[in-house]
C-alpha positions as a Markdown table, in Angstrom:
| # | Residue | x | y | z |
|---|---|---|---|---|
| 1 | Met | 8.1 | 98.7 | -16.1 |
| 2 | Ala | 9.0 | 95.4 | -14.4 |
| 3 | Ala | 6.9 | 92.3 | -14.9 |
| 4 | Ser | 5.0 | 91.1 | -11.9 |
| 5 | Ala | 6.3 | 87.9 | -10.2 |
| 6 | Gly | 3.2 | 85.9 | -11.3 |
| 7 | Ser | 3.5 | 86.4 | -15.0 |
| 8 | Gly | 5.7 | 85.8 | -18.0 |
| 9 | Pro | 7.4 | 82.8 | -19.5 |
| 10 | Ala | 9.0 | 81.7 | -16.2 |
| 11 | Cys | 5.6 | 81.4 | -14.6 |
| 12 | Ala | 4.1 | 79.6 | -17.6 |
| 13 | Ser | 6.9 | 77.1 | -17.6 |
| 14 | Arg | 6.4 | 76.4 | -13.9 |
| 15 | Trp | 2.7 | 75.7 | -14.5 |
| 16 | Ala | 3.6 | 73.4 | -17.4 |
| 17 | Ser | 6.1 | 71.6 | -15.2 |
| 18 | Leu | 3.6 | 71.2 | -12.4 |
| 19 | Ala | 1.0 | 69.9 | -14.8 |
| 20 | Ala | 3.5 | 67.4 | -16.3 |
| 21 | Leu | 4.5 | 66.2 | -12.8 |
| 22 | Leu | 0.9 | 65.8 | -11.7 |
| 23 | Ala | 0.2 | 63.7 | -14.9 |
| 24 | Leu | 3.2 | 61.5 | -14.2 |
| 25 | Leu | 2.0 | 61.1 | -10.6 |
| 26 | Gly | -1.4 | 60.0 | -11.9 |
| 27 | Leu | 0.2 | 57.5 | -14.2 |
| 28 | Gln | 2.3 | 56.1 | -11.4 |
| 29 | Ile | -0.7 | 55.7 | -9.1 |
| 30 | Ala | -2.7 | 54.0 | -11.9 |
| 31 | Leu | 0.2 | 51.6 | -12.5 |
| 32 | His | 0.5 | 50.8 | -8.8 |
| 33 | Phe | -3.2 | 50.3 | -8.1 |
| 34 | His | -4.2 | 48.9 | -11.5 |
| 35 | Asp | -5.9 | 45.8 | -10.1 |
| 36 | Ala | -8.0 | 47.8 | -7.6 |
| 37 | Leu | -8.9 | 50.4 | -10.2 |
| 38 | Ala | -10.0 | 47.8 | -12.7 |
| 39 | Ala | -12.2 | 46.1 | -10.1 |
| 40 | Gln | -13.8 | 49.2 | -8.7 |
| 41 | Tyr | -14.2 | 51.0 | -12.1 |
| 42 | Pro | -14.8 | 48.4 | -14.8 |
| 43 | Gln | -15.2 | 51.1 | -17.4 |
| 44 | Ala | -11.5 | 52.0 | -16.9 |
| 45 | Arg | -10.3 | 48.5 | -17.7 |
| 46 | Pro | -9.5 | 49.1 | -21.4 |
| 47 | Gly | -7.4 | 52.1 | -20.6 |
| 48 | Leu | -5.7 | 50.2 | -17.8 |
| 49 | Gln | -4.9 | 47.3 | -20.1 |
| 50 | Ala | -3.3 | 49.7 | -22.5 |
| 51 | Leu | -1.3 | 51.3 | -19.7 |
| 52 | Cys | -0.2 | 47.8 | -18.5 |
| 53 | Lys | 0.9 | 46.9 | -22.0 |
| 54 | Leu | 3.2 | 49.9 | -21.9 |
| 55 | Gly | 4.2 | 49.5 | -18.2 |
| 56 | Gly | 4.8 | 45.8 | -18.3 |
| 57 | Cys | 2.1 | 44.8 | -15.8 |
| 58 | Glu | -0.8 | 42.4 | -16.0 |
| 59 | Leu | -4.4 | 43.0 | -14.8 |
| 60 | Arg | -5.5 | 40.3 | -12.4 |
| 61 | Pro | -8.5 | 39.8 | -10.1 |
| 62 | Trp | -8.2 | 42.1 | -7.1 |
| 63 | Arg | -7.3 | 40.2 | -4.0 |
| 64 | Arg | -8.6 | 41.8 | -0.8 |
| 65 | Ile | -8.4 | 39.2 | 2.0 |
| 66 | Asp | -9.9 | 41.8 | 4.5 |
| 67 | Ala | -13.0 | 42.0 | 2.3 |
| 68 | Ile | -13.9 | 38.3 | 3.0 |
| 69 | Ser | -16.0 | 37.8 | 6.1 |
| 70 | Val | -17.8 | 34.8 | 7.6 |
| 71 | Glu | -21.4 | 35.7 | 7.9 |
| 72 | Thr | -22.8 | 32.5 | 9.5 |
| 73 | Ser | -21.3 | 29.3 | 10.7 |
| 74 | Ala | -22.7 | 26.2 | 12.2 |
| 75 | Leu | -21.1 | 23.0 | 13.7 |
| 76 | Ser | -23.2 | 19.9 | 14.0 |
| 77 | Gln | -22.1 | 16.9 | 16.2 |
| 78 | Ala | -23.8 | 14.3 | 14.1 |
| 79 | Gly | -21.3 | 14.2 | 11.3 |
| 80 | Ala | -18.8 | 16.7 | 12.4 |
| 81 | Ala | -19.8 | 18.9 | 9.5 |
| 82 | Ile | -18.9 | 22.5 | 9.4 |
| 83 | Ser | -21.1 | 24.9 | 7.4 |
| 84 | Thr | -20.0 | 28.4 | 6.5 |
| 85 | Ser | -21.3 | 31.2 | 4.4 |
| 86 | Cys | -18.7 | 33.6 | 3.1 |
| 87 | Arg | -19.1 | 36.9 | 1.3 |
């Protein structure tokens, strides 16, 4: 009796390979987006620091220039003063 195509050691090794590749992809994504992940998920910071120690990176403040917006601004003629409120 022949084994079905979805069972046996060959299938198990494929699943193991897929799991390993997905884990490596997750590590690569974490290394690439380490600053953003640390800023959005502070509880992940210790793990990301350990990952950066292994990967040779450094956790820095997340810089998102598109997140800065001018909410209000005012220009007065009496002293040429500019007042802005940034967020």
